[in-house]
Residue, then its C-alpha position, 0 to 999 in steps of 0.5 A: m216161050s216157044n224157047t221151051k216148047e222146043k229144048v222139051a220136043t228136043e230133049d223128049q227125042k233124046p234117048l234116055v242116056q244122054e238124059i241122064i248124062q245131062l241129067s248128071d252133069d246138072f246136078g253137079e253144078f248144082s251140087h257146087v253150088s249148093a255148096f258154094l251157098g251153104h259155106a257162104l252163108a254159114n261163114a256169112l253167119a258166123a261174122h255177124e255175131w250181131l243178128d239174132d240168134d234165132i236167125i242163126a240157126g235158122g240158117r245153120l239149118c238151112s245151110n246143113w239141110l241143103q248140104k244133107r239133100t244134095s247128097q241125098l240126091r246124088d245118091e239118088m241118081r248114082h242109083v238111077q245111072e246103076r239101075y241103068i246100067e243094070e237093065h241095059e247090061e241084062q238085055a245085052 
């Protein structure tokens, strides 16, 4: 528990730009793992025709949702980065 408190305290002391960069890096990693899992799930479901059609449809729906949501979050991250840059260019 103290590690979590120390991590939060350390992150609070980081400049905002470093937090944005770290968040972007973390999201990039999440995005790659998410894409892998989505494709793996879709392929696994396709390979097991004995599964109930509702399970296959639900798995595909979840896989598609995960891919779409990851893309939306990526767009939001870009927007935050662009906004940060614009606001700081105006101040300079």
